[in-house]
A tleap script that builds the chain and sets N, CA, C and O, in Angstrom:
source leaprc.protein.ff14SB
mol = sequence {
  NMET SER GLU GLU ASN GLU SER SER GLN PHE
  GLN THR LEU ASP SER GLY SER GLY PHE GLN
  THR PHE PRO VAL ALA PRO GLY TYR ARG VAL
  ASN VAL ARG SER GLY PRO GLY THR ALA TYR
  SER ILE VAL ARG VAL LEU PRO TYR GLY ALA
  SER VAL THR ILE ARG CYS GLN THR ASP GLY
  GLU TRP VAL SER GLY PRO TYR GLY THR THR
  ARG ILE TRP ASP CYS VAL GLY ASN GLY GLU
  PHE VAL SER ASP ALA TYR VAL ARG THR GLY
  SER ASP GLY TYR VAL ALA SER PRO CYS CGLY
}
set mol.1.N position { -42.625 -33.846 -32.013 }
set mol.1.CA position { -42.289 -34.439 -33.272 }
set mol.1.C position { -41.787 -33.332 -34.189 }
set mol.1.O position { -42.449 -32.304 -34.331 }
set mol.2.N position { -40.625 -33.527 -34.815 }
set mol.2.CA position { -40.083 -32.575 -35.776 }
set mol.2.C position { -39.897 -33.271 -37.105 }
set mol.2.O position { -39.638 -34.473 -37.163 }
set mol.3.N position { -40.030 -32.506 -38.167 }
set mol.3.CA position { -39.758 -33.048 -39.482 }
set mol.3.C position { -39.230 -31.930 -40.347 }
set mol.3.O position { -39.480 -30.753 -40.085 }
set mol.4.N position { -38.493 -32.307 -41.389 }
set mol.4.CA position { -37.969 -31.312 -42.304 }
set mol.4.C position { -38.861 -31.329 -43.533 }
set mol.4.O position { -39.050 -32.379 -44.148 }
set mol.5.N position { -39.416 -30.168 -43.901 }
set mol.5.CA position { -40.289 -30.146 -45.064 }
set mol.5.C position { -39.470 -29.959 -46.326 }
set mol.5.O position { -38.246 -29.844 -46.258 }
set mol.6.N position { -40.133 -29.926 -47.485 }
set mol.6.CA position { -39.449 -29.905 -48.773 }
set mol.6.C position { -38.500 -28.736 -48.952 }
set mol.6.O position { -37.533 -28.857 -49.704 }
set mol.7.N position { -38.732 -27.621 -48.302 }
set mol.7.CA position { -37.879 -26.456 -48.483 }
set mol.7.C position { -36.818 -26.350 -47.382 }
set mol.7.O position { -36.277 -25.271 -47.142 }
set mol.8.N position { -36.524 -27.463 -46.720 }
set mol.8.CA position { -35.505 -27.536 -45.676 }
set mol.8.C position { -35.804 -26.625 -44.498 }
set mol.8.O position { -34.878 -26.119 -43.864 }
set mol.9.N position { -37.059 -26.408 -44.196 }
set mol.9.CA position { -37.468 -25.628 -43.040 }
set mol.9.C position { -37.929 -26.611 -41.975 }
set mol.9.O position { -38.653 -27.561 -42.274 }
set mol.10.N position { -37.519 -26.389 -40.752 }
set mol.10.CA position { -37.959 -27.290 -39.697 }
set mol.10.C position { -39.286 -26.830 -39.142 }
set mol.10.O position { -39.493 -25.649 -38.863 }
set mol.11.N position { -40.174 -27.784 -38.989 }
set mol.11.CA position { -41.469 -27.509 -38.390 }
set mol.11.C position { -41.721 -28.572 -37.344 }
set mol.11.O position { -41.224 -29.693 -37.447 }
set mol.12.N position { -42.481 -28.218 -36.354 }
set mol.12.CA position { -42.781 -29.127 -35.259 }
set mol.12.C position { -44.277 -29.123 -35.039 }
set mol.12.O position { -44.923 -28.081 -35.150 }
set mol.13.N position { -44.834 -30.283 -34.727 }
set mol.13.CA position { -46.230 -30.335 -34.326 }
set mol.13.C position { -46.292 -30.112 -32.828 }
set mol.13.O position { -45.633 -30.810 -32.058 }
set mol.14.N position { -47.089 -29.134 -32.418 }
set mol.14.CA position { -47.277 -28.854 -31.002 }
set mol.14.C position { -47.953 -30.063 -30.379 }
set mol.14.O position { -49.031 -30.459 -30.820 }
set mol.15.N position { -47.351 -30.647 -29.379 }
set mol.15.CA position { -47.853 -31.892 -28.809 }
set mol.15.C position { -49.316 -31.780 -28.406 }
set mol.15.O position { -49.689 -30.945 -27.582 }
set mol.16.N position { -50.119 -32.621 -28.991 }
set mol.16.CA position { -51.526 -32.695 -28.636 }
set mol.16.C position { -52.427 -31.723 -29.367 }
set mol.16.O position { -53.628 -31.972 -29.469 }
set mol.17.N position { -51.891 -30.611 -29.886 }
set mol.17.CA position { -52.760 -29.610 -30.508 }
set mol.17.C position { -52.978 -29.866 -31.992 }
set mol.17.O position { -54.012 -29.488 -32.541 }
set mol.18.N position { -52.010 -30.506 -32.645 }
set mol.18.CA position { -52.098 -30.702 -34.081 }
set mol.18.C position { -51.674 -29.484 -34.887 }
set mol.18.O position { -51.670 -29.541 -36.117 }
set mol.19.N position { -51.314 -28.377 -34.225 }
set mol.19.CA position { -50.866 -27.167 -34.907 }
set mol.19.C position { -49.354 -27.217 -35.105 }
set mol.19.O position { -48.630 -27.763 -34.272 }
set mol.20.N position { -48.881 -26.646 -36.212 }
set mol.20.CA position { -47.451 -26.631 -36.497 }
set mol.20.C position { -46.776 -25.437 -35.824 }
set mol.20.O position { -47.371 -24.371 -35.668 }
set mol.21.N position { -45.519 -25.646 -35.431 }
set mol.21.CA position { -44.700 -24.609 -34.809 }
set mol.21.C position { -43.547 -24.269 -35.737 }
set mol.21.O position { -42.900 -25.157 -36.292 }
set mol.22.N position { -43.294 -22.976 -35.902 }
set mol.22.CA position { -42.246 -22.499 -36.804 }
set mol.22.C position { -41.376 -21.468 -36.096 }
set mol.22.O position { -41.859 -20.764 -35.209 }
set mol.23.N position { -40.087 -21.363 -36.473 }
set mol.23.CA position { -39.202 -20.376 -35.852 }
set mol.23.C position { -39.449 -18.962 -36.378 }
set mol.23.O position { -39.810 -18.765 -37.538 }
set mol.24.N position { -39.247 -17.993 -35.498 }
set mol.24.CA position { -39.287 -16.579 -35.870 }
set mol.24.C position { -37.903 -16.228 -36.420 }
set mol.24.O position { -36.911 -16.855 -36.049 }
set mol.25.N position { -37.837 -15.241 -37.292 }
set mol.25.CA position { -36.569 -14.836 -37.904 }
set mol.25.C position { -35.513 -14.556 -36.842 }
set mol.25.O position { -35.784 -13.846 -35.873 }
set mol.26.N position { -34.308 -15.107 -37.015 }
set mol.26.CA position { -33.240 -14.863 -36.041 }
set mol.26.C position { -32.882 -13.379 -35.977 }
set mol.26.O position { -32.856 -12.689 -36.996 }
set mol.27.N position { -32.608 -12.904 -34.767 }
set mol.27.CA position { -32.197 -11.520 -34.577 }
set mol.27.C position { -33.350 -10.536 -34.468 }
set mol.27.O position { -33.135 -9.324 -34.456 }
set mol.28.N position { -34.580 -11.053 -34.387 }
set mol.28.CA position { -35.747 -10.176 -34.277 }
set mol.28.C position { -36.546 -10.488 -33.026 }
set mol.28.O position { -36.757 -11.650 -32.679 }
set mol.29.N position { -36.990 -9.427 -32.349 }
set mol.29.CA position { -37.983 -9.528 -31.273 }
set mol.29.C position { -39.282 -9.058 -31.911 }
set mol.29.O position { -39.442 -7.872 -32.198 }
set mol.30.N position { -40.204 -9.979 -32.133 }
set mol.30.CA position { -41.394 -9.701 -32.932 }
set mol.30.C position { -42.580 -9.316 -32.048 }
set mol.30.O position { -42.852 -9.954 -31.031 }
set mol.31.N position { -43.271 -8.266 -32.459 }
set mol.31.CA position { -44.475 -7.823 -31.750 }
set mol.31.C position { -45.633 -8.770 -32.034 }
set mol.31.O position { -45.895 -9.116 -33.185 }
set mol.32.N position { -46.313 -9.180 -30.993 }
set mol.32.CA position { -47.550 -9.946 -31.107 }
set mol.32.C position { -48.674 -8.942 -30.909 }
set mol.32.O position { -48.713 -8.236 -29.901 }
set mol.33.N position { -49.590 -8.876 -31.875 }
set mol.33.CA position { -50.625 -7.847 -31.854 }
set mol.33.C position { -52.009 -8.448 -31.653 }
set mol.33.O position { -52.213 -9.648 -31.839 }
set mol.34.N position { -52.955 -7.599 -31.272 }
set mol.34.CA position { -54.313 -8.058 -30.975 }
set mol.34.C position { -55.150 -8.277 -32.243 }
set mol.34.O position { -56.290 -8.733 -32.152 }
set mol.35.N position { -54.607 -7.963 -33.405 }
set mol.35.CA position { -55.289 -8.174 -34.675 }
set mol.35.C position { -54.282 -8.168 -35.808 }
set mol.35.O position { -53.096 -7.939 -35.574 }
set mol.36.N position { -54.733 -8.417 -37.044 }
set mol.36.CA position { -53.824 -8.577 -38.188 }
set mol.36.C position { -53.380 -7.258 -38.831 }
set mol.36.O position { -53.663 -7.007 -40.002 }
set mol.37.N position { -52.688 -6.425 -38.063 }
set mol.37.CA position { -52.168 -5.171 -38.589 }
set mol.37.C position { -51.400 -4.409 -37.530 }
set mol.37.O position { -51.549 -4.658 -36.334 }
set mol.38.N position { -50.568 -3.471 -37.988 }
set mol.38.CA position { -49.721 -2.729 -37.051 }
set mol.38.C position { -50.491 -1.673 -36.259 }
set mol.38.O position { -49.958 -1.127 -35.293 }
set mol.39.N position { -51.731 -1.376 -36.647 }
set mol.39.CA position { -52.550 -0.433 -35.883 }
set mol.39.C position { -53.141 -1.088 -34.633 }
set mol.39.O position { -53.604 -0.390 -33.731 }
set mol.40.N position { -53.127 -2.421 -34.573 }
set mol.40.CA position { -53.634 -3.130 -33.398 }
set mol.40.C position { -52.617 -3.035 -32.272 }
set mol.40.O position { -51.419 -2.900 -32.520 }
set mol.41.N position { -53.088 -3.105 -31.049 }
set mol.41.CA position { -52.197 -2.966 -29.895 }
set mol.41.C position { -51.237 -4.155 -29.780 }
set mol.41.O position { -51.536 -5.269 -30.210 }
set mol.42.N position { -50.080 -3.876 -29.187 }
set mol.42.CA position { -49.087 -4.922 -28.929 }
set mol.42.C position { -49.492 -5.644 -27.651 }
set mol.42.O position { -49.637 -5.031 -26.593 }
set mol.43.N position { -49.674 -6.968 -27.768 }
set mol.43.CA position { -50.080 -7.798 -26.636 }
set mol.43.C position { -48.857 -8.239 -25.845 }
set mol.43.O position { -48.871 -8.259 -24.614 }
set mol.44.N position { -47.803 -8.590 -26.565 }
set mol.44.CA position { -46.539 -9.013 -25.967 }
set mol.44.C position { -45.472 -8.969 -27.048 }
set mol.44.O position { -45.783 -8.757 -28.221 }
set mol.45.N position { -44.218 -9.169 -26.663 }
set mol.45.CA position { -43.103 -9.174 -27.609 }
set mol.45.C position { -42.396 -10.513 -27.481 }
set mol.45.O position { -42.039 -10.937 -26.382 }
set mol.46.N position { -42.196 -11.180 -28.623 }
set mol.46.CA position { -41.501 -12.470 -28.612 }
set mol.46.C position { -40.004 -12.247 -28.413 }
set mol.46.O position { -39.446 -11.308 -28.981 }
set mol.47.N position { -39.351 -13.082 -27.628 }
set mol.47.CA position { -37.906 -12.938 -27.424 }
set mol.47.C position { -37.124 -13.432 -28.638 }
set mol.47.O position { -37.666 -14.127 -29.499 }
set mol.48.N position { -35.853 -13.069 -28.695 }
set mol.48.CA position { -34.968 -13.596 -29.737 }
set mol.48.C position { -35.003 -15.121 -29.700 }
set mol.48.O position { -35.027 -15.720 -28.625 }
set mol.49.N position { -35.007 -15.742 -30.871 }
set mol.49.CA position { -34.956 -17.204 -30.943 }
set mol.49.C position { -36.278 -17.898 -30.678 }
set mol.49.O position { -36.313 -19.116 -30.508 }
set mol.50.N position { -37.362 -17.144 -30.640 }
set mol.50.CA position { -38.670 -17.732 -30.336 }
set mol.50.C position { -39.202 -18.547 -31.510 }
set mol.50.O position { -38.772 -18.382 -32.652 }
set mol.51.N position { -40.135 -19.415 -31.204 }
set mol.51.CA position { -40.924 -20.137 -32.198 }
set mol.51.C position { -42.383 -19.863 -31.896 }
set mol.51.O position { -42.745 -19.566 -30.758 }
set mol.52.N position { -43.232 -19.963 -32.933 }
set mol.52.CA position { -44.661 -19.735 -32.745 }
set mol.52.C position { -45.445 -20.929 -33.287 }
set mol.52.O position { -45.061 -21.555 -34.275 }
set mol.53.N position { -46.542 -21.220 -32.616 }
set mol.53.CA position { -47.464 -22.247 -33.069 }
set mol.53.C position { -48.595 -21.539 -33.804 }
set mol.53.O position { -49.313 -20.724 -33.225 }
set mol.54.N position { -48.743 -21.860 -35.083 }
set mol.54.CA position { -49.746 -21.193 -35.912 }
set mol.54.C position { -51.058 -21.962 -35.834 }
set mol.54.O position { -51.151 -23.106 -36.278 }
set mol.55.N position { -52.072 -21.312 -35.261 }
set mol.55.CA position { -53.404 -21.917 -35.130 }
set mol.55.C position { -54.209 -21.775 -36.414 }
set mol.55.O position { -54.908 -22.697 -36.834 }
set mol.56.N position { -54.097 -20.601 -37.029 }
set mol.56.CA position { -54.777 -20.319 -38.292 }
set mol.56.C position { -54.122 -19.083 -38.884 }
set mol.56.O position { -53.285 -18.452 -38.238 }
set mol.57.N position { -54.498 -18.733 -40.113 }
set mol.57.CA position { -53.923 -17.562 -40.767 }
set mol.57.C position { -55.020 -16.729 -41.395 }
set mol.57.O position { -56.076 -17.248 -41.759 }
set mol.58.N position { -54.764 -15.412 -41.525 }
set mol.58.CA position { -55.747 -14.500 -42.097 }
set mol.58.C position { -55.034 -13.385 -42.848 }
set mol.58.O position { -53.874 -13.082 -42.571 }
set mol.59.N position { -55.733 -12.776 -43.798 }
set mol.59.CA position { -55.188 -11.624 -44.492 }
set mol.59.C position { -55.368 -10.379 -43.635 }
set mol.59.O position { -56.360 -10.238 -42.920 }
set mol.60.N position { -54.397 -9.482 -43.718 }
set mol.60.CA position { -54.451 -8.230 -42.975 }
set mol.60.C position { -53.590 -7.198 -43.677 }
set mol.60.O position { -53.484 -7.192 -44.903 }
set mol.61.N position { -52.982 -6.332 -42.898 }
set mol.61.CA position { -52.122 -5.279 -43.424 }
set mol.61.C position { -50.874 -5.866 -44.077 }
set mol.61.O position { -50.315 -6.848 -43.588 }
set mol.62.N position { -50.437 -5.259 -45.185 }
set mol.62.CA position { -49.185 -5.653 -45.835 }
set mol.62.C position { -48.005 -5.276 -44.944 }
set mol.62.O position { -47.943 -4.163 -44.422 }
set mol.63.N position { -47.069 -6.214 -44.774 }
set mol.63.CA position { -45.877 -5.986 -43.953 }
set mol.63.C position { -44.672 -6.566 -44.684 }
set mol.63.O position { -44.757 -7.638 -45.284 }
set mol.64.N position { -43.541 -5.845 -44.629 }
set mol.64.CA position { -42.272 -6.350 -45.166 }
set mol.64.C position { -41.386 -6.771 -44.010 }
set mol.64.O position { -41.302 -6.080 -42.994 }
set mol.65.N position { -40.721 -7.913 -44.171 }
set mol.65.CA position { -39.830 -8.428 -43.143 }
set mol.65.C position { -38.759 -9.291 -43.768 }
set mol.65.O position { -38.609 -9.292 -44.990 }
set mol.66.N position { -38.012 -10.023 -42.967 }
set mol.66.CA position { -36.902 -10.829 -43.481 }
set mol.66.C position { -37.332 -11.945 -44.431 }
set mol.66.O position { -36.513 -12.437 -45.207 }
set mol.67.N position { -38.587 -12.350 -44.386 }
set mol.67.CA position { -39.071 -13.408 -45.274 }
set mol.67.C position { -39.999 -12.878 -46.352 }
set mol.67.O position { -40.846 -13.611 -46.864 }
set mol.68.N position { -39.841 -11.593 -46.703 }
set mol.68.CA position { -40.584 -11.022 -47.812 }
set mol.68.C position { -41.664 -10.051 -47.376 }
set mol.68.O position { -41.735 -9.639 -46.218 }
set mol.69.N position { -42.505 -9.697 -48.343 }
set mol.69.CA position { -43.632 -8.804 -48.108 }
set mol.69.C position { -44.910 -9.618 -48.248 }
set mol.69.O position { -45.113 -10.313 -49.243 }
set mol.70.N position { -45.760 -9.521 -47.246 }
set mol.70.CA position { -46.967 -10.339 -47.230 }
set mol.70.C position { -48.087 -9.637 -46.486 }
set mol.70.O position { -47.857 -8.724 -45.693 }
set mol.71.N position { -49.301 -10.083 -46.758 }
set mol.71.CA position { -50.438 -9.607 -45.972 }
set mol.71.C position { -50.986 -10.725 -45.092 }
set mol.71.O position { -52.029 -10.568 -44.456 }
set mol.72.N position { -50.269 -11.871 -45.056 }
set mol.72.CA position { -50.680 -12.994 -44.213 }
set mol.72.C position { -50.254 -12.733 -42.772 }
set mol.72.O position { -49.108 -12.371 -42.505 }
set mol.73.N position { -51.191 -12.923 -41.854 }
set mol.73.CA position { -50.934 -12.815 -40.414 }
set mol.73.C position { -51.246 -14.152 -39.773 }
set mol.73.O position { -52.259 -14.780 -40.080 }
set mol.74.N position { -50.366 -14.582 -38.880 }
set mol.74.CA position { -50.492 -15.870 -38.202 }
set mol.74.C position { -51.130 -15.680 -36.831 }
set mol.74.O position { -50.658 -14.874 -36.030 }
set mol.75.N position { -52.196 -16.417 -36.565 }
set mol.75.CA position { -52.804 -16.405 -35.238 }
set mol.75.C position { -52.004 -17.378 -34.373 }
set mol.75.O position { -51.948 -18.574 -34.660 }
set mol.76.N position { -51.391 -16.857 -33.318 }
set mol.76.CA position { -50.509 -17.670 -32.468 }
set mol.76.C position { -51.081 -17.871 -31.063 }
set mol.76.O position { -50.430 -18.450 -30.193 }
set mol.77.N position { -52.290 -17.392 -30.858 }
set mol.77.CA position { -52.968 -17.527 -29.573 }
set mol.77.C position { -54.316 -16.857 -29.677 }
set mol.77.O position { -54.649 -16.292 -30.719 }
set mol.78.N position { -55.083 -16.908 -28.635 }
set mol.78.CA position { -56.408 -16.297 -28.642 }
set mol.78.C position { -56.291 -14.781 -28.782 }
set mol.78.O position { -55.895 -14.094 -27.840 }
set mol.79.N position { -56.642 -14.260 -29.971 }
set mol.79.CA position { -56.525 -12.830 -30.208 }
set mol.79.C position { -55.100 -12.342 -30.319 }
set mol.79.O position { -54.833 -11.178 -30.024 }
set mol.80.N position { -54.164 -13.200 -30.738 }
set mol.80.CA position { -52.745 -12.842 -30.857 }
set mol.80.C position { -52.255 -13.150 -32.267 }
set mol.80.O position { -52.381 -14.277 -32.745 }
set mol.81.N position { -51.683 -12.117 -32.941 }
set mol.81.CA position { -51.260 -12.257 -34.327 }
set mol.81.C position { -49.845 -11.724 -34.535 }
set mol.81.O position { -49.441 -10.735 -33.922 }
set mol.82.N position { -49.100 -12.401 -35.413 }
set mol.82.CA position { -47.791 -11.923 -35.857 }
set mol.82.C position { -47.779 -11.959 -37.382 }
set mol.82.O position { -48.419 -12.810 -38.001 }
set mol.83.N position { -47.048 -11.032 -37.970 }
set mol.83.CA position { -46.936 -11.019 -39.427 }
set mol.83.C position { -46.130 -12.223 -39.888 }
set mol.83.O position { -45.092 -12.551 -39.313 }
set mol.84.N position { -46.627 -12.878 -40.941 }
set mol.84.CA position { -45.936 -14.042 -41.504 }
set mol.84.C position { -44.590 -13.653 -42.122 }
set mol.84.O position { -43.765 -14.526 -42.395 }
set mol.85.N position { -44.357 -12.361 -42.345 }
set mol.85.CA position { -43.086 -11.878 -42.892 }
set mol.85.C position { -41.926 -12.130 -41.925 }
set mol.85.O position { -40.761 -12.048 -42.315 }
set mol.86.N position { -42.248 -12.436 -40.666 }
set mol.86.CA position { -41.226 -12.683 -39.643 }
set mol.86.C position { -41.184 -14.133 -39.170 }
set mol.86.O position { -40.484 -14.453 -38.209 }
set mol.87.N position { -41.932 -15.013 -39.843 }
set mol.87.CA position { -42.006 -16.419 -39.430 }
set mol.87.C position { -41.499 -17.297 -40.568 }
set mol.87.O position { -41.937 -17.158 -41.710 }
set mol.88.N position { -40.583 -18.194 -40.254 }
set mol.88.CA position { -39.952 -19.041 -41.269 }
set mol.88.C position { -40.806 -20.290 -41.535 }
set mol.88.O position { -40.562 -21.369 -40.995 }
set mol.89.N position { -41.816 -20.094 -42.391 }
set mol.89.CA position { -42.715 -21.214 -42.718 }
set mol.89.C position { -42.242 -21.995 -43.930 }
set mol.89.O position { -42.661 -23.134 -44.140 }
set mol.90.N position { -41.363 -21.386 -44.739 }
set mol.90.CA position { -40.901 -22.033 -45.951 }
set mol.90.C position { -41.886 -21.901 -47.098 }
set mol.90.O position { -41.757 -22.589 -48.111 }
set mol.91.N position { -42.870 -21.024 -46.949 }
set mol.91.CA position { -43.896 -20.860 -47.970 }
set mol.91.C position { -44.285 -19.387 -48.093 }
set mol.91.O position { -44.236 -18.642 -47.114 }
set mol.92.N position { -44.669 -18.977 -49.297 }
set mol.92.CA position { -45.194 -17.631 -49.500 }
set mol.92.C position { -46.697 -17.586 -49.329 }
set mol.92.O position { -47.302 -16.515 -49.378 }
set mol.93.N position { -47.305 -18.751 -49.127 }
set mol.93.CA position { -48.742 -18.826 -48.975 }
set mol.93.C position { -49.134 -19.347 -47.611 }
set mol.93.O position { -48.323 -19.399 -46.686 }
set mol.94.N position { -50.378 -19.725 -47.504 }
set mol.94.CA position { -50.907 -20.254 -46.248 }
set mol.94.C position { -50.307 -21.632 -45.938 }
set mol.94.O position { -50.164 -22.470 -46.828 }
set mol.95.N position { -49.960 -21.850 -44.668 }
set mol.95.CA position { -49.480 -23.161 -44.205 }
set mol.95.C position { -50.431 -23.730 -43.156 }
set mol.95.O position { -50.213 -24.821 -42.630 }
set mol.96.N position { -51.495 -22.973 -42.860 }
set mol.96.CA position { -52.506 -23.397 -41.876 }
set mol.96.C position { -53.874 -23.002 -42.433 }
set mol.96.O position { -53.973 -22.284 -43.428 }
set mol.97.N position { -54.891 -23.473 -41.788 }
set mol.97.CA position { -56.260 -23.153 -42.206 }
set mol.97.C position { -56.551 -21.664 -42.028 }
set mol.97.O position { -55.972 -21.021 -41.153 }
set mol.98.N position { -57.434 -21.119 -42.844 }
set mol.98.CA position { -57.832 -19.732 -42.654 }
set mol.98.C position { -58.585 -19.563 -41.321 }
set mol.98.O position { -59.336 -20.447 -40.909 }
set mol.99.N position { -58.376 -18.433 -40.663 }
set mol.99.CA position { -59.100 -18.138 -39.430 }
set mol.99.C position { -60.571 -17.877 -39.737 }
set mol.99.O position { -60.923 -17.422 -40.826 }
set mol.100.N position { -61.415 -18.170 -38.765 }
set mol.100.CA position { -62.820 -17.844 -38.880 }
set mol.100.C position { -63.563 -18.886 -39.563 }
set mol.100.O position { -64.775 -18.763 -39.743 }
savepdb mol mol.pdb
quit
């Protein structure tokens, strides 16, 4: 299921999970880290054109990216985080429940 939200950003509900999926900034291969900061190890790298399903969000290290400067990190899997500065959520704030 896809819908267009108020800021003309496309979001999708991950089938069966109830979590929303958002696109990663075009032209970027984004590091997925084991925690909410760049000091955490890289678990994997998202390919160009990827989308992520945000399970929850948490505050972490400040990061600047194509969608601004933020300390919000998106949990995209068990122990997997990406900076919200690289995810097109259409919001400067939380779009999912806080982690924990």
